VOKOL-746950 format. One record per atom (N, C-alpha, C, CB): atom name; residue number from 1; x, y, z. Coordinates in pm, 1 decimal. Atoms other than C-alpha are relative to their C-alpha. Glycine has a CB too. Example, Ala and Ser with C-alpha at 12.3 -4.5 7.8 and 13.67 -1.06 7.14 Angstrom:
   atom   seq         px         py         pz
      N     1       89.0     -119.0        0.0
     CA     1     1230.0     -450.0      780.0
      C     1       90.0      120.0        0.0
     CB     1      -99.2        2.7      124.6
      N     2      -82.0     -119.0       -6.0
     CA     2     1367.0     -106.0      714.0
      C     2      -77.0      109.0       73.0
     CB     2       41.4       46.2     -141.5
//
This chain:
   atom   seq         px         py         pz
      N     1     -124.5       59.3       44.9
     CA     1    -1664.2     2523.4     -481.5
      C     1       43.0     -112.8       94.3
     CB     1      109.6      107.1       -9.5
      N     2      -41.3       99.9      -97.8
     CA     2    -1583.2     2338.0     -158.7
      C     2      -92.2     -121.6       -5.0
     CB     2        1.1       60.3      141.0
      N     3       97.1      108.6        9.2
     CA     3    -1900.1     2132.5     -198.8
      C     3       33.8      -95.7     -114.4
     CB     3     -140.7       56.6      -19.0
      N     4      -40.0       82.0      114.5
     CA     4    -1785.9     2012.8     -541.1
      C     4      122.6      -84.6       33.2
     CB     4       28.8       88.7     -121.8
      N     5     -120.1       73.8      -39.7
     CA     5    -1449.5     1911.5     -394.5
      C     5      -36.3     -119.4       87.0
     CB     5       97.7       91.9       74.6
      N     6       43.5      109.2      -87.5
     CA     6    -1619.3     1705.2     -124.4
      C     6      -70.4     -108.5      -79.3
     CB     6      -92.5       52.6      110.0
      N     7       71.7       96.3       82.9
     CA     7    -1845.9     1541.3     -380.9
      C     7       98.0      -77.8      -88.6
     CB     7     -105.9       71.6      -86.6
      N     8      -98.9       65.0       85.6
     CA     8    -1551.8     1470.2     -612.5
      C     8       82.4     -101.0       80.8
     CB     8       92.6      105.3      -65.4
      N     9      -75.5       90.1      -86.4
     CA     9    -1354.2     1317.1     -325.7
      C     9      -83.1     -122.5       36.4
     CB     9       45.3       72.8      127.1
      N    10       88.7      112.0      -34.6
     CA    10    -1651.6     1103.6     -221.1
      C    10      -16.5      -94.0     -119.3
     CB    10     -138.2       52.1       46.3
      N    11       12.4       83.1      120.5
     CA    11    -1695.5      980.9     -580.1
      C    11      127.9      -77.8      -27.8
     CB    11      -35.0       86.6     -120.9
      N    12     -127.6       67.5       22.4
     CA    12    -1325.2      900.3     -609.2
      C    12       17.4     -115.6       99.2
     CB    12      117.2      100.2       12.8
      N    13      -10.6      106.5     -100.3
     CA    13    -1327.9      701.1     -282.7
      C    13      -93.6     -115.1      -34.3
     CB    13      -31.9       54.3      140.7
      N    14       95.8      104.0       35.8
     CA    14    -1640.8      514.4     -390.5
      C    14       52.6      -83.0     -116.6
     CB    14     -136.2       61.8      -35.5
      N    15      -56.2       70.3      115.1
     CA    15    -1473.6      426.7     -719.8
      C    15      113.2      -93.6       43.1
     CB    15       51.3      100.6     -104.5
      N    16     -110.1       84.5      -49.1
     CA    16    -1163.7      295.4     -539.0
      C    16      -52.6     -118.4       79.8
     CB    16       96.5       82.3       86.5
      N    17       61.9      110.4      -74.4
     CA    17    -1384.0       88.8     -307.8
      C    17      -62.6      -99.4      -97.9
     CB    17     -107.4       53.5       99.7
      N    18       71.1       85.6       96.0
     CA    18    -1596.7      -44.3     -596.5
      C    18       95.6      -84.0      -85.3
     CB    18      -87.7       85.5      -91.0
      N    19      -97.1       70.8       83.9
     CA    19    -1289.3     -141.6     -800.6
      C    19       89.0      -94.7       80.3
     CB    19       86.5      100.0      -74.3
      N    20      -77.7       90.5      -84.4
     CA    20    -1135.0     -322.9     -504.4
      C    20      140.0       47.9       31.8
     CB    20        8.8     -131.8      -64.8
      N    21     -133.1      -51.7      -31.2
     CA    21     -829.9      -98.0     -474.0
      C    21       13.7       31.8      148.4
     CB    21       29.3      124.8      -83.0
      N    22       -0.6      -33.6     -141.6
     CA    22     -924.3       18.0     -124.9
      C    22     -103.2      -83.2       73.4
     CB    22      -27.0      149.4       20.9
      N    23       92.1       70.4      -87.0
     CA    23    -1081.2     -184.7      152.6
      C    23      -80.3      105.3       75.8
     CB    23       75.4      -96.7       98.0
      N    24       84.1     -105.1      -55.5
     CA    24    -1375.1       28.7      261.3
      C    24        2.5        1.0      152.4
     CB    24     -142.2      -16.4      -48.8
      N    25        2.4        6.8     -146.4
     CA    25    -1383.8      -94.0      620.7
      C    25      130.3       52.1       59.4
     CB    25      -25.0     -144.2       46.7
      N    26     -130.4      -42.5      -51.6
     CA    26    -1009.8      -42.3      676.6
      C    26       19.9      150.2      -18.2
     CB    26      112.9      -76.8      -69.9
      N    27      -19.0     -142.4       25.2
     CA    27    -1003.8      302.1      514.5
      C    27      -93.6       84.2       86.4
     CB    27      -22.7       31.1     -147.9
      N    28       94.9      -71.5      -85.4
     CA    28    -1314.2      410.7      708.7
      C    28       52.1        5.5      143.3
     CB    28     -139.1      -67.5       -4.3
      N    29      -59.5       -0.6     -134.5
     CA    29    -1143.0      308.1     1033.4
      C    29      111.1      103.5        8.9
     CB    29       54.9     -139.6       36.1
      N    30     -106.8      -99.6        4.1
     CA    30     -846.8      522.0      931.2
      C    30      -59.9      140.8        6.6
     CB    30       85.8      -16.9     -128.4
      N    31       65.9     -131.5       -0.6
     CA    31    -1078.5      817.0      861.6
      C    31      -57.9       33.1      138.0
     CB    31     -111.7        4.1     -106.0
      N    32       58.3      -22.8     -132.1
     CA    32    -1241.3      772.4     1203.6
      C    32      103.6       46.5      102.0
     CB    32      -66.8     -126.7       49.5
      N    33     -106.3      -46.4      -89.1
     CA    33     -905.0      844.8     1366.1
      C    33       27.5      149.5      -17.0
     CB    33      127.6      -79.3      -25.3
      N    34      -16.9     -142.7       25.4
     CA    34     -912.9     1192.3     1215.4
      C    34     -101.6       77.3       83.5
     CB    34      -16.3       32.5     -151.6
      N    35       89.4      -82.6      -80.2
     CA    35    -1058.2     1458.0     1445.3
      C    35       47.8      144.3       -4.7
     CB    35       -6.9      -51.1      146.5
      N    36      -37.8     -142.1       -0.6
     CA    36    -1033.9     1827.5     1522.2
      C    36      144.8       20.2       41.1
     CB    36      -90.7       78.2       93.6
      N    37     -139.3      -11.8      -43.3
     CA    37     -699.4     1774.2     1693.5
      C    37       96.3      -42.4     -110.7
     CB    37       23.9      -84.5      125.4
      N    38      -81.5       48.2      111.8
     CA    38     -567.2     1593.9     1383.3
      C    38      -80.9        8.0     -130.0
     CB    38       48.4     -146.2       25.7
      N    39       88.9      -13.8      115.8
     CA    39     -764.5     1737.5     1089.8
      C    39       58.5      -53.7     -131.1
     CB    39      -35.4      144.3      -17.9
      N    40      -65.1       48.8      122.3
     CA    40     -510.6     1618.9      829.7
      C    40       57.0     -140.5       17.4
     CB    40      111.2       95.4      -41.9
      N    41      -55.7      130.9      -33.4
     CA    41     -449.9     1274.4      976.9
      C    41        5.8      -93.6     -120.9
     CB    41      -81.8      -64.2      110.3
      N    42        4.3       93.4      113.2
     CA    42     -559.6     1070.9      671.4
      C    42       98.0       43.3     -108.2
     CB    42     -142.8       -9.3      -58.0
      N    43      -92.7      -51.3      101.3
     CA    43     -367.2     1294.5      432.9
      C    43      144.7      -29.1       39.0
     CB    43      -20.1      151.5      -19.6
      N    44     -136.6       24.3      -46.8
     CA    44      -53.1     1260.9      645.1
      C    44       35.8     -148.3       -8.6
     CB    44       16.4       49.8      144.2
      N    45      -25.3      144.7        4.7
     CA    45      -85.3      881.4      671.4
      C    45       20.1      -45.8     -144.7
     CB    45     -117.1      -78.2       65.4
      N    46      -11.0       40.1      140.6
     CA    46     -140.2      842.8      295.9
      C    46      129.3       54.8      -61.3
     CB    46     -122.9       49.6      -80.4
      N    47     -125.8      -58.5       48.8
     CA    47      152.3     1078.3      221.0
      C    47      119.1      -82.4       47.1
     CB    47       14.5      146.2       47.8
      N    48     -107.6       84.6      -52.9
     CA    48      379.7      872.6      447.8
      C    48        1.6     -135.4      -69.9
     CB    48      -16.0      -19.0      151.8
      N    49       10.4      127.9       71.0
     CA    49      252.7      555.0      280.3
      C    49       65.1       10.0     -137.8
     CB    49     -147.9      -42.8      -13.8
      N    50      -58.1      -16.3      133.2
     CA    50      343.6      685.7      -65.1
      C    50      151.0       19.0        6.8
     CB    50      -64.0      118.6      -71.5
      N    51     -143.9      -23.4      -13.9
     CA    51      685.5      805.8       50.6
      C    51       71.9     -131.6       33.3
     CB    51       27.7      106.4      110.2
      N    52      -59.4      126.9      -40.7
     CA    52      761.8      473.7      220.8
      C    52       -7.3     -102.5     -113.3
     CB    52      -70.6      -54.2      125.2
      N    53       17.2       93.6      112.0
     CA    53      625.3      277.3      -77.2
      C    53      101.9       25.7     -109.2
     CB    53     -141.2       10.4      -57.6
      N    54      -99.2      -34.2      102.8
     CA    54      852.0      463.5     -319.3
      C    54      137.7      -52.6       40.1
     CB    54        5.5      153.6      -22.1
      N    55     -128.9       50.1      -49.0
     CA    55     1152.3      376.5     -103.1
      C    55        5.8     -152.3       -9.2
     CB    55       23.9       45.4      145.6
      N    56        2.8      146.2        4.6
     CA    56     1048.2       10.8      -75.1
      C    56        7.3      -52.2     -143.5
     CB    56     -126.4      -52.4       68.0
      N    57       -4.0       43.0      141.1
     CA    57      987.6      -20.6     -450.6
      C    57      140.7       16.0      -55.7
     CB    57     -100.9       81.4      -85.6
      N    58     -138.1      -20.6       44.4
     CA    58     1332.4      125.2     -515.5
      C    58       91.2     -109.7       56.5
     CB    58       50.7      140.1       43.5
      N    59      -79.4      106.7      -61.2
     CA    59     1485.9     -125.8     -270.6
      C    59      -27.3     -134.8      -67.4
     CB    59      -30.1       -9.3      150.5
      N    60       37.5      125.5       66.8
     CA    60     1294.5     -412.4     -436.3
      C    60       63.3       -6.6     -138.4
     CB    60     -154.3      -12.9      -10.7
      N    61      -60.8       -3.5      133.6
     CA    61     1411.2     -304.6     -781.9
      C    61      149.4      -25.3        6.9
     CB    61      -26.7      134.3      -67.6
      N    62     -143.6       22.3      -17.3
     CA    62     1771.9     -293.1     -659.1
      C    62       28.5     -146.3       30.8
     CB    62       55.5       89.3      111.7
      N    63      -20.4      140.3      -37.4
     CA    63     1741.7     -637.9     -501.8
      C    63      -23.2      -92.0     -119.7
     CB    63      -93.7      -39.2      116.0
      N    64       26.3       81.9      118.3
     CA    64     1594.6     -778.1     -824.8
      C    64      110.2       15.0     -104.7
     CB    64     -134.7       37.4      -60.8
      N    65     -108.6      -23.0       95.5
     CA    65     1881.3     -625.1    -1026.5
      C    65      123.8      -81.6       36.2
     CB    65       35.4      149.0       -5.5
      N    66     -113.2       81.2      -47.6
     CA    66     2133.2     -820.5     -814.5
      C    66      -38.0     -147.1      -14.8
     CB    66       37.0       34.3      150.0
      N    67       57.5      130.9       31.2
     CA    67     2044.4    -1148.0     -983.5
      C    67       86.0     -120.4       38.9
     CB    67      -27.7       -6.7     -144.6
      N    68      -87.6      116.4      -19.2
     CA    68     2340.4    -1366.6     -889.6
      C    68       34.3      -25.5      144.7
     CB    68      126.7       17.8      -77.6
      N    69      137.8       42.5       21.6
     CA    69     2167.5    -1515.0     -694.7
      C    69      -94.1      101.1       64.5
     CB    69      -24.3     -142.5       57.2
      N    70       98.1      -87.8      -63.9
     CA    70     1847.0    -1338.5     -592.8
      C    70       -2.5      -27.7      149.7
     CB    70     -141.4      -19.8      -61.8
      N    71        7.4       12.9     -145.5
     CA    71     1830.2    -1273.6     -219.4
      C    71     -147.7       -1.5       39.3
     CB    71       77.4      117.0       72.5
      N    72      143.6       12.1      -27.6
     CA    72     1481.1    -1408.4     -150.4
      C    72      -35.4       43.6      141.2
     CB    72      -45.5     -142.9      -21.8
      N    73       25.9      -43.9     -137.3
     CA    73     1511.6    -1335.0      221.3
      C    73      -14.4      151.5        4.4
     CB    73      113.2      -46.2       94.8
      N    74        6.5     -146.3        5.0
     CA    74     1580.7     -966.9      153.7
      C    74     -127.5       45.1      -70.9
     CB    74      124.3       57.7      -71.6
      N    75      121.1      -34.7       74.4
     CA    75     1302.2     -949.1     -105.8
      C    75     -125.3      -24.9       83.5
     CB    75       -7.1      -80.1     -130.5
      N    76      115.5       31.9      -83.7
     CA    76     1058.0    -1118.3      130.5
      C    76      -15.9      103.0      111.7
     CB    76       14.0     -141.4       59.4
      N    77        4.8     -101.1     -105.6
     CA    77     1148.3     -869.8      404.3
      C    77      -58.9      131.1      -52.8
     CB    77      141.0       24.2       57.5
      N    78       55.4     -122.0       59.8
     CA    78     1079.2     -574.1      173.9
      C    78     -149.7      -16.0      -26.7
     CB    78       74.1       34.5     -131.2
      N    79      141.1       21.8       31.7
     CA    79      750.4     -727.3       62.4
      C    79      -84.6       -9.9      126.8
     CB    79      -16.5     -127.1      -84.0
      N    80       70.2        5.2     -128.8
     CA    80      653.0     -795.5      423.7
      C    80      -30.5      142.5       48.1
     CB    80       85.1      -76.8      106.4
      N    81       19.5     -139.6      -39.3
     CA    81      702.6     -424.2      500.0
      C    81     -105.6       67.0      -87.6
     CB    81      132.6       77.1       -8.6
      N    82       93.2      -60.1       95.8
     CA    82      511.9     -321.2      184.9
      C    82     -141.9      -50.4       25.4
     CB    82       43.0      -31.5     -145.2
      N    83      131.6       57.7      -28.5
     CA    83      226.7     -558.4      267.0
      C    83      -59.1       62.1      126.9
     CB    83       10.2     -153.9       15.2
      N    84       47.7      -56.7     -126.1
     CA    84      201.8     -426.8      624.1
      C    84      -48.2      142.9      -14.7
     CB    84      108.9       -5.6      103.2
      N    85       42.2     -139.5       16.8
     CA    85      188.3      -62.9      522.1
      C    85     -122.1        8.7      -91.3
     CB    85      115.4       85.0      -57.4
      N    86      117.5        1.5       88.1
     CA    86      -60.6     -144.0      243.5
      C    86     -125.1      -40.0       78.2
     CB    86       22.0      -96.9     -118.5
      N    87      113.2       40.8      -85.1
     CA    87     -284.7     -321.2      495.8
      C    87      -46.0      115.4       88.3
     CB    87       38.6     -121.0       87.7
      N    88       34.2     -104.5      -96.2
     CA    88     -270.1      -25.4      731.9
      C    88      -86.6      110.1      -59.8
     CB    88      125.4       60.3       56.3
      N    89       85.5     -102.3       60.4
     CA    89     -432.0      209.4      479.8
      C    89     -114.0      -60.9      -80.7
     CB    89       82.7       90.9      -89.0
      N    90      108.8       65.8       71.7
     CA    90     -658.1      -50.2      319.2
      C    90       25.7      -19.2     -147.8
     CB    90     -124.3       77.4       17.1
      N    91      -33.4       19.0      141.3
     CA    91     -471.9      -83.8      -12.3
      C    91       -7.2     -149.5      -32.1
     CB    91      142.6       57.8      -33.0
      N    92       30.3      143.4       10.1
     CA    92     -631.2     -422.8      -76.6
      C    92       71.7      -68.4     -116.5
     CB    92     -149.2      -19.6      -14.6
      N    93      -62.9       65.2      115.7
     CA    93     -500.0     -498.7     -426.2
      C    93      151.2       -8.3       18.2
     CB    93      -33.5       76.1     -130.0
      N    94     -144.0        4.9      -24.6
     CA    94     -142.9     -407.5     -330.2
      C    94       33.6     -105.2      104.1
     CB    94       51.5      136.6       45.1
      N    95      -22.3      102.7     -103.1
     CA    95     -167.6     -623.2      -19.2
      C    95       -3.1     -138.4      -62.4
     CB    95     -106.1       10.3      112.1
      N    96       11.3      130.4       65.3
     CA    96     -278.6     -916.8     -234.6
      C    96      120.2      -28.9      -89.4
     CB    96     -128.3       -6.8      -82.0
      N    97     -118.0       17.8       84.9
     CA    97        6.9     -861.9     -481.2
      C    97      123.7      -29.3       85.4
     CB    97       23.5      125.6      -87.1
      N    98     -113.0       24.4      -91.1
     CA    98      253.9     -848.8     -191.6
      C    98       -3.3     -143.5       51.7
     CB    98       -2.8       99.5      118.7
      N    99       15.2      137.4      -47.9
     CA    99      115.9    -1178.0      -59.3
      C    99       49.3      -98.1     -105.5
     CB    99     -147.2      -29.5       36.0
      N   100      -43.7       88.0      109.9
     CA   100      170.1    -1341.1     -400.0
      C   100      151.6        7.2      -17.9
     CB   100      -71.0       38.7     -132.3
      N   101     -144.3      -18.1       15.9
     CA   101      521.5    -1196.4     -429.8
      C   101       74.5      -72.4      112.0
     CB   101       36.7      150.5       -1.0
      N   102      -64.7       67.9     -112.8
     CA   102      608.1    -1326.7      -82.1
      C   102       -3.0     -151.4      -18.6
     CB   102      -68.6       38.3      132.4
      N   103        6.9      143.3       27.7
     CA   103      492.3    -1672.2     -187.7
      C   103      109.6      -39.5      -99.8
     CB   103     -140.1      -38.4      -54.9
      N   104     -109.3       25.6       95.0
     CA   104      733.8    -1655.2     -482.9
      C   104      134.5        0.0       72.2
     CB   104        0.2      105.9     -113.1
      N   105     -124.0       -4.6      -76.8
     CA   105     1008.8    -1561.1     -238.6
      C   105       16.9     -126.8       83.3
     CB   105        2.4      123.9       90.7
      N   106       -7.3      120.9      -84.6
     CA   106      925.5    -1852.3       -6.5
      C   106       34.7     -124.0      -80.7
     CB   106     -132.6      -22.1       72.3
      N   107      -26.3      117.3       82.4
     CA   107      938.2    -2099.9     -295.4
      C   107      124.2       16.0      -88.0
     CB   107     -120.0      -29.1      -86.7
      N   108     -120.6      -23.4       79.6
     CA   108     1249.1    -1943.1     -454.1
      C   108      -30.3       11.7     -148.5
     CB   108       99.7     -111.4       22.8
      N   109       42.9      -13.3      138.7
     CA   109     1059.3    -1866.3     -775.2
      C   109       44.4      134.7      -54.9
     CB   109     -153.1      -15.6      -12.0
      N   110      -52.8     -123.1       57.2
     CA   110     1275.3    -1604.2     -948.2
      C   110      -79.8       50.5     -116.7
     CB   110      139.9      -19.9      -42.2
      N   111       82.4      -40.6      114.4
     CA   111     1054.4    -1602.0    -1256.6
      C   111     -126.2       70.9       47.5
     CB   111      -37.1     -122.4      -86.6
      N   112      122.0      -61.4      -54.5
     CA   112      747.7    -1519.3    -1046.9
      C   112       26.0      141.5       43.7
     CB   112      -54.0      -81.1      117.3
//
């Protein structure tokens, strides 16, 4: 049973790498930080990432709802945080989307 779980996890990671969602090198570096002293390190980091991401997305949605006028500085700050945490776990596609969103903030492109 445990063997199947390991195989399923390995297949899922490979799929995320192949599809470009996760940067293999960055995620592997994160996994290398896990050891006997911290056997759940990756799980804890990813859990914190999801918790922090949910909070940031909620803040971004609130900032976008306050349209008169949009606070591009605030939005850029949230996206900077989201980009940084996405980079730290290797969430490549999210990092790229954050970069694009930050460019919209820098140019004052509310439609973007």
